[in-house]
C-alpha positions in Angstrom: 117.4 88.3 91.6 120.0 90.2 89.7 120.3 87.4 87.1 116.5 86.9 86.6 115.7 88.1 85.0 98.6 90.1 80.3 77.4 82.5 79.2 77.8 80.3 76.3 75.5 77.5 75.2 76.2 74.2 76.8 76.9 72.4 73.6 79.5 75.0 72.7 81.2 74.6 76.0 81.2 70.9 75.5 82.9 71.3 72.2 85.5 73.7 73.6 86.5 72.2 76.9 88.5 69.1 77.4 89.3 66.7 80.2 92.2 64.8 81.7 95.4 65.9 83.4 97.4 62.7 83.2 100.6 61.9 81.3 99.1 62.3 77.9 96.7 64.8 76.5 93.6 63.2 75.0 91.1 65.5 73.3 87.4 64.7 73.7 85.4 62.9 71.1 83.5 65.0 68.6 79.8 65.5 69.3 77.3 65.6 66.5 77.9 68.2 63.8 80.4 70.1 66.0 83.8 70.7 64.3 86.0 67.7 64.9 88.2 68.4 67.9 91.3 67.0 66.2 91.4 70.2 64.2 91.3 72.2 67.4 93.9 70.6 69.6 97.5 69.4 69.3 100.1 67.8 71.5 103.1 69.9 72.1 105.9 68.1 74.0 108.0 69.9 76.6 108.7 67.1 79.1 112.4 66.9 79.7 113.2 69.8 77.4 114.9 72.8 79.1 114.0 76.4 78.0 116.5 77.9 75.6 119.2 80.3 76.9 119.6 83.0 74.3 123.0 84.5 73.6 123.5 88.3 73.6 123.8 89.6 70.1 124.8 93.1 71.0 125.2 95.3 74.1 124.5 99.0 74.6 125.3 101.0 77.7 124.8 104.6 78.9 128.0 106.5 79.5 127.3 106.4 83.3 126.6 102.7 83.3 123.2 103.2 84.8 121.4 101.5 81.9 122.7 98.4 80.0 120.6 96.9 77.2 121.5 93.5 75.7 119.7 92.6 72.5 118.9 88.9 72.3 117.1 86.9 69.6 113.6 87.3 71.0 113.8 90.1 73.5 115.7 93.0 75.0 117.3 92.5 78.4 117.6 95.8 80.3 119.4 96.4 83.5 118.6 99.7 85.4 121.0 100.4 88.3 119.3 102.5 91.1 122.1 101.6 93.5 124.5 103.9 91.6 122.1 106.7 90.4 118.9 108.6 91.2 115.6 107.7 89.6 115.9 110.8 87.3 119.4 109.8 86.3 118.4 106.2 85.6 115.3 107.3 83.6 117.5 109.6 81.4 120.1 106.8 80.9 117.3 104.4 79.8 115.9 106.9 77.2 119.4 107.5 75.8 120.3 103.9 75.6 117.0 102.8 74.1 117.5 105.1 71.2 121.0 103.5 70.6 119.8 100.0 70.9 116.7 100.3 68.7 117.0 103.3 66.3 113.7 102.3 64.6 111.8 102.6 67.9 109.8 105.7 66.9 109.0 104.3 63.4 107.6 101.1 65.0 105.9 102.5 68.1 104.4 105.8 67.2 101.8 104.2 64.9 101.1 101.8 67.7 100.5 104.6 70.1 98.0 106.3 67.8 96.2 103.0 67.1 95.6 102.6 70.8 94.3 106.2 71.1 92.0 105.7 68.1 90.6 102.4 69.5 90.1 103.6 73.0 89.2 107.3 72.4 87.9 107.6 68.9 85.9 110.7 69.9 89.1 112.8 70.1 89.3 113.5 66.4 92.7 115.0 66.6 92.1 117.0 69.7 94.3 115.4 72.4 93.6 117.8 75.2 91.4 115.2 77.1 94.0 112.5 76.7 96.7 114.9 77.9 94.6 115.8 80.9 94.4 112.1 81.8 98.1 111.7 81.5 99.0 114.8 83.4 96.5 114.0 86.2 98.0 110.5 86.7 101.5 111.7 86.5 100.9 114.4 89.1 99.5 111.7 91.4 102.6 109.5 91.2 105.4 109.3 93.8 108.1 111.9 92.9 110.7 109.3 92.1 108.5 107.5 89.6 107.5 110.8 88.0 111.0 112.1 87.8 112.2 108.9 86.3 109.4 108.8 83.6 109.8 112.5 82.7 113.6 112.1 82.4 113.2 109.0 80.3 110.6 110.7 78.0 112.8 113.8 77.6 115.9 111.8 76.7 113.9 109.6 74.2 112.1 112.4 72.5 114.7 115.2 72.6 112.2 117.4 74.3 109.5 117.6 71.7 106.0 117.8 73.1 102.4 117.1 71.9 100.7 114.4 69.9 101.3 114.2 66.2 101.9 111.3 63.8 105.1 112.6 62.4 107.4 109.6 62.7 108.9 110.8 66.0 108.2 110.0 69.6 107.4 113.1 71.6 107.9 113.5 75.3 104.1 113.2 75.8 103.9 110.1 73.7 106.8 108.5 75.5 105.0 109.1 78.9 101.8 107.6 77.5 103.6 104.3 76.7 104.0 103.6 80.4 100.4 104.8 81.2 98.4 103.0 78.6 96.9 100.7 81.3 95.8 103.6 83.4 94.5 106.1 80.8 93.4 103.9 77.9 93.4 100.2 79.1 94.5 96.7 78.2 92.7 93.8 76.8 92.4 90.0 77.6 94.7 88.1 80.0 94.6 84.9 82.0 96.6 83.1 84.7 96.6 79.8 86.6 98.6 78.8 89.7 99.0 75.3 91.1 100.0 74.7 94.8 102.6 72.2 95.7 99.7 69.7 96.3 99.3 69.5 92.6 102.9 69.6 91.4 105.6 66.9 91.0 108.1 69.0 92.9 105.8 69.9 95.8 106.3 73.5 95.0 104.1 76.1 93.3 103.8 76.6 89.5 102.3 79.9 88.2 101.6 80.9 84.6 100.6 84.4 83.5 99.5 85.0 79.9 99.4 88.6 78.7 96.9 89.3 75.9 97.0 92.8 74.4 96.4 94.7 71.2 99.5 93.7 69.3 99.2 96.5 66.8 98.5 96.4 63.0 102.1 95.3 62.4 102.5 93.3 65.6 104.5 96.1 67.1 104.2 94.7 70.6 106.1 91.6 69.4 109.0 93.6 68.1 110.2 94.9 71.4 109.7 92.2 74.1 111.6 93.3 77.1 112.8 92.1 80.5 113.8 94.9 82.8 115.9 94.3 85.9 115.4 97.1 88.5 118.5 96.8 90.7 117.9 98.5 94.0 119.0 96.4 97.0 116.1 94.9 98.8 113.7 96.6 96.4 115.1 94.7 93.4 112.6 93.2 91.0 112.1 92.3 87.3 109.4 93.4 84.9 108.5 91.5 81.7 106.8 93.8 79.2 107.7 96.1 76.3 110.8 98.2 75.7 110.2 101.7 76.9 107.5 100.8 79.4 108.4 101.7 83.0 105.2 100.6 84.6 104.6 96.8 85.3 102.4 94.4 83.3 104.1 91.2 84.7 106.7 91.3 87.4 108.4 89.2 90.1 110.7 90.3 92.9 113.7 88.6 94.6 111.4 87.2 97.3 109.3 85.4 94.6 106.3 87.7 94.8 104.8 87.6 91.3 102.1 90.1 90.1 100.2 90.8 86.9 97.2 92.8 85.8 93.9 91.8 84.1 91.3 94.1 82.6 87.8 93.7 84.1 85.5 96.7 83.7 82.5 98.1 85.5 79.0 96.5 85.2 77.4 99.8 84.6 80.1 101.0 82.2 81.0 103.8 84.6 82.5 106.9 83.1 86.3 107.3 83.3 87.5 109.2 86.3 91.1 110.3 86.9 90.6 113.2 89.3 92.0 112.1 92.7 93.1 108.8 91.2 96.5 107.2 90.5 98.2 104.5 88.5 97.4 100.9 89.4 100.2 99.6 87.1 102.7 101.7 89.1 101.0 100.4 92.3 102.0 96.9 91.2 105.6 98.2 90.9 105.4 99.7 94.4 104.3 96.3 95.8 107.1 94.5 94.1 109.6 96.9 95.6 108.1 97.0 99.1 106.5 93.6 99.9 107.8 90.1 100.0 104.6 88.1 100.1 101.3 87.9 98.2 99.0 88.5 101.1 100.6 91.8 102.2 100.8 93.1 98.6 97.2 92.0 98.1 96.0 93.9 101.1 97.8 97.0 99.9 96.1 97.1 96.5 92.7 96.2 97.9 92.9 99.1 100.5 93.8 101.5 97.7 91.3 100.1 95.1 89.2 103.3 94.8 92.4 105.2 94.1 92.7 103.6 90.7 91.2 104.4 87.3 89.9 101.0 86.2 88.3 97.9 87.6 90.9 95.2 87.3 92.1 91.9 88.7 95.6 91.7 90.0 97.3 88.3 90.3 99.6 87.8 93.3 101.5 84.6 94.0 104.4 83.6 96.2 105.7 80.2 97.2 102.8 79.6 99.7 99.8 81.5 98.3 98.0 82.4 95.1 95.5 85.3 95.2 93.4 87.4 92.9 92.8 91.0 94.1 89.4 91.9 92.7 89.8 95.7 92.4 86.5 97.6 92.4 87.4 101.3 91.8 83.9 102.7 91.2 82.4 102.5 94.6 79.2 101.2 92.9 77.5 98.6 95.0 76.5 96.8 91.8 80.1 96.2 91.1 80.7 94.7 94.5 83.6 95.2 96.9 87.3 94.9 96.6 88.7 91.7 98.1 91.2 88.9 97.8 90.0 85.7 96.2 91.8 82.3 96.4 91.0 78.8 95.1 88.5 78.1 97.9 86.6 81.4 97.8 82.8 81.4 97.4 81.9 82.2 93.8 79.0 83.8 92.0 75.9 81.7 91.2 76.5 79.7 88.0 80.2 79.4 88.6 81.9 76.4 90.2 85.5 75.5 90.8 86.6 72.1 91.9 90.0 72.5 93.5 91.1 74.9 96.2 94.7 74.1 95.3 94.3 75.8 91.9 93.7 79.5 91.2 92.3 80.7 87.9 92.0 84.3 86.7 90.4 85.6 83.6 88.9 89.0 82.7 86.1 89.1 85.2 85.5 89.1 88.9 84.4 85.7 90.2 83.9 86.1 93.9 80.3 86.0 95.1 78.6 89.4 95.2 81.0 91.0 92.7 80.0 92.1 89.2 79.7 89.0 87.0 81.3 89.5 83.6 82.1 85.8 83.4 79.0 83.5 83.1 77.4 85.4 80.2 80.6 86.4 78.4 81.9 83.7 76.0 85.6 84.7 76.0 85.6 84.5 79.8 83.5 81.5 80.6 85.1 79.3 78.0 88.6 80.0 79.2 87.4 79.5 82.8 86.0 76.1 81.9 89.1 75.1 80.0 91.3 75.9 83.0 89.0 74.0 85.2 89.0 70.9 83.1 92.8 71.1 82.5 94.1 71.7 86.0 91.5 71.0 88.7 92.5 67.7 90.4 95.8 67.4 88.6 98.5 65.4 90.2 102.3 65.4 89.9 102.4 68.2 87.3 106.0 68.9 86.2 106.9 72.2 84.6 107.1 70.4 81.2 103.6 69.0 81.6 102.4 72.4 82.8 103.6 73.9 79.5 102.0 71.0 77.5 98.6 71.7 79.0 98.9 75.5 78.5 99.9 75.0 74.8 97.5 72.2 73.7 95.3 74.3 71.5 96.1 75.1 67.9 96.4 78.8 67.2 93.2 80.6 66.1 91.9 84.2 66.2 89.3 83.5 68.8 90.0 85.1 72.2 88.5 82.2 74.1 91.6 80.2 73.5 93.9 80.1 76.5 96.8 81.1 74.1 95.2 83.2 71.4 96.0 85.6 68.6 96.5 88.4 71.0 98.9 86.7 73.4 102.0 88.8 73.8 103.9 86.7 76.4 103.5 83.7 78.6 105.6 83.8 81.8 106.0 80.7 84.1 107.4 80.8 87.6 108.7 77.5 89.0 109.0 77.8 92.8 110.9 74.5 93.0 114.1 76.2 91.8 113.0 79.8 91.8 113.3 80.0 88.0 111.4 82.0 85.4 110.9 81.1 81.7 108.8 82.8 79.1 107.4 82.5 75.6 107.5 85.8 73.6 105.1 85.9 70.6 107.2 86.3 67.4 106.9 89.4 65.3 106.4 87.2 62.2 103.2 85.6 63.6 101.9 83.0 66.0 103.5 79.6 66.2 101.8 76.3 66.9 104.6 75.3 69.3 105.7 78.1 71.6 109.5 78.2 72.2 110.3 79.1 75.8 113.4 80.9 76.9 115.1 81.0 80.3 115.0 84.3 82.1 117.2 83.0 85.0 116.2 82.8 88.6 115.3 85.0 91.6 
């Protein structure tokens, strides 16, 4: 893998979902006074078109060679070599090399950090002690190598300054927070769909993971797309996320285990608890390093569910399986129990799914008995129905057709679009040739036709 490289009215659902999974996308006929569907959908063509291979524009390397950053047109390609250095040494090398490769990093990302703090914790009013307590607690719970790596990275990036202040510089504390946003603040919408070989032209699995996030007031998240290769023998894996983030949002290892996280939330809006808890985003990293299949990794995160700070879904796919780990961290019976859901699992009343060969994940639990934030939540139920109509019962889906179906909606601000205004990246794993390709949302704004780039193979 060294080269490999987020209940609505029935009439509304009828207007928003569409049918068909054949050779050509045909939107539904307009109903009554509903907005004509031809203003909502489009036909993007990818069949027979390979993803672009981006050339390296410039290369930056640490003096010890433990970190190499290649700047490409739409993303930064980072290689971290744990075979030649300790976690602490690699973290330090990354921080030093990041500064050289993107001198404007602090100017871009410090405002983004404080926008996230204000959105998630507006009660702080300039007193960041509660936030720092969260960060410190999670960091103290992390395995020593992860913590040493993150601390060394933050020290190198910041020059040793501490605290939280909007001063145009990234402090050590702010640099650590970048990797812990999912665990101490939280992410936003995401979705995924995975087709088994019964549904694909190649006879091998296709998986798509869409990361939807707060892009920032100046689309900061789109200015530092990043693919990080963690080279470490049998523990090698690749993470697709943001420059400077050492935890995992979307990742895949050299055995083809692919994982991603999806915000869910507690039915009773349980208060945040970090005492005795640890990072679920770093737990995903642990699984990518230690496991080679979806089932084993899924069992790990389910067994440790109450160790995490937020209720989340975790996608796990490999060549043979597609699973959603529904992680209930609260211990509240009303939220349900942590479990692994697949395409044939029994679902909550009001939900249906027509195809055990297809797995769909949005920002809610779906398994019977778990908290239902799906059937009465427009953004979730509409996306669920769209995935169902698009992919259930599909036949002979090529990777090109897969992209056409994922990208058939015109861009809009509504979060119930599969690809929406908050989409940061879309990552597709094709198990027929062990290849990865991705769409990275441009900093200049959303595009009607996503341009996919090759990230190599595992």
